[in-house]
N, C-alpha and C positions, 0 to 999 in steps of 0.2 A: 674718379676713383678707379683703380685698376683691379680687375679680377684676375687672380693668379691661376695658373694652370691646374694646381692641385684641387681646388674646390670643384670645378665642373667635372674633372676626371673622377673624383671621388664619388660624386652623385651618379655619374654614368655607370661606374662599376657597381655601386649599390643597387641601382635599378636593374641591371643585368643579373645580379645575384638573386634578387627577389623574384624575377620572372622565371628562373630556371629551378626546377625541383632540386632539393638538396640530396635526394637519394632516389634510386630506381627500384628499391626493394618493395615488394608487395607484402601487406600485412597478412598474417595467418590467424584467423579467428575461428576457434572451434565452436560448435553448437550454434552457428550463426542462423541457420534456418529452422531451428527447433523452437516451437512456441514457448512463450514465457507464461508462467502460472498467473502472474498478476493481471494478465489480459484475458483471463478465462472467466466464464460466467459462474463457475463453481468456487472461485477464489473468495475466501473470507479473511480479510486482513485482521491482524492482531491489533486490537484497539489500545493495548497497553504498550506496544512496541514503539520504537522511535521512527520507524520507517514503514511506508505502505507495503514494502516488499520484505517484511521481516520473516525470518525463518520459522517464527512461531505462528505464522498465519496457517489457516486450516483450509482443507479442500472439502467443499460441500458435496462432492460426488461420493466420497467414501467415508463411512462412519459406522457406528454401532449404536443401536437403540437399547437403552436400559429397560428391561421388561417390567420392572417394578415401578419406576418413576416416569417412564416415557421420554426421558431426556436423551437426546442424540448427542453422542460424543464424536466429533469429526477427527479425521487423521490429519497430521501435519503435512504441509505441502512437500517438504523435503523428503519425508518418508514415502509419500506417494510417488515421487519422481525417481527415487532410488529403487523401488520395488517394481519389477517388470510385470508382475501379476496385477498391479493396480494401473496407474497411468504410465509409469516407466519413463525412461530418459527421452523417448520420442514424443511423449504427451499424447498417448493413444486416444484419450477421452476429452481432449481439449476442444472447447467450443468458444469461439471468439466473443468477448463481451463488447456489444455495440455501444453501450453507454459507459465506457471506461472513464470518461471525464466526469460524469455525474457521480460515479462510484468513488472516484478519487476526491471529489469535492465534499461528499458526505463524510468521508474518512477525515479529511482535514478539519471540517467544522466540528465533528465529535471530538477529535483529538485536541482542539484548541479552545473549546468552551470550558471555562473554569468549572470545576466540579461543584462548587458552591452554588452556582446559578441554577444547576439542575436540581440540587437537593434542597435549597432554601425554601422554595414554595411549598414543598411537601412537609417540611418541618413546621412551617407557619400554619398550615392547615391542621396538622396534628395538635399543635399548641392551642389554637383557637378552639378546636373541637373538644379539648380537655378542659379548657377554662369555662366554656359555655356548653355543658353537656346536653341541656334541654331534657325533654321527656322522652326517654327511650322505653318503648313498650315492653321490651324483653329484659329490662334492668331489674335486678333484685334489690329491694329496699330494705 
């Protein structure tokens, strides 16, 4: 069986083409060396969002405490990064999260556990406690 000239020449040219870069242009990426909020210890991911890096995630560094209820309302991460008096574009208060993989795993587990698995045991306890109330000393008869 004869091998024609075209086949080896084609593979030689293909190999040469793959070895040489297609362009000499360098990419220009802005904000490349600025820290990312999701890698910060203060980052609180939005559990209702579709992504760990949702814009509805909050920053645990900046918030306001309600003086009546004691509940703390945290600011959104995008607001904190846009405001230079808070963290700003450069991420002034960024602290690297050493356990980012653990934090991401907790988020994935909470996000993917069906809601019923979390609520069903409590519903069952309430149901059983109402069916068999027992003697409650504080109950009015």
